[in-house]
N, C-alpha and C positions, 0 to 999 in steps of 0.2 A: 474526535481527533486526538493522533497522539503526536508526541515529536521524542525523539531518540538523536544519540549520535552515534554514528555508524563506526566501525574499526579504524578507521582512518582517519578520526575525528571532525566528519562532516555532518552537519545537523540535518536531519530530514523531518519532515511532515508527514503524516501519514492517517488516512480518512479510509472508509467504505466506500467503495464507487459502485453504480448500476451501469453495467453496459446492455447490449443488445440481447434480447429475448431472456432478460431478467437475471443474467448472469451477474454474481456479486464478484468485487476484488477488493484488492487493497491498491491504495494510487498514493504513491511513495513521490514527494516532492523535494528537492535539496533546498537547502536555507535560501540560495542565491536564485533560486529558480531555473537554473541552468539545465538539469538533470530532472527526469521524470521517469516513474519505474512502475510497472502495473505486475500483480502477482494474482491469480484466481484463487477461490474461496470454494470449498464446497458447501458452504451454508447455502439455505434453499429461501431463509427471508432475509431481509436487512437488521431485524432484530436478531436473528443468531448469526449474523455477520459482525454487528457493532458487539456481541457478547464475545466473541471470538477474539475481537481486536483489543477488547479492554483485558481479556485475560493473556494476552501475548506479554512473553518476556522480552527484555533488550536483546536476547540472545534467538528470540523467535521472530523478531522484527528483521533483526540479520539475517538469517536463513531466509524468510521471504522476499528481502531487496536483496540478496545474492542470485535468487532463482527468479526473479522477476525480468519480464521484457521489456526493452526502452518503450516509450509510451509517449506520444505527442498532444496533449491535451486540445491543441486547435485544428487536429484531424481525428481524434479520437482513434489512432491506432499507433 
């Protein structure tokens, strides 16, 4: 899990998630819990995905956040 602050000063936590059929993604949660985002990874294993997250700069994380779609953890959509 990583934490970072976006360009608007909002704090986020990001972790690797696993969706249906084994697809791997980055899951972003705003520190207030009011906003969730998801972006897909090309990694084929959880180990590769964790490594990709570890290598991300804050600029990389910002780009993933901006390209992500809204996500609802209660429904998985």
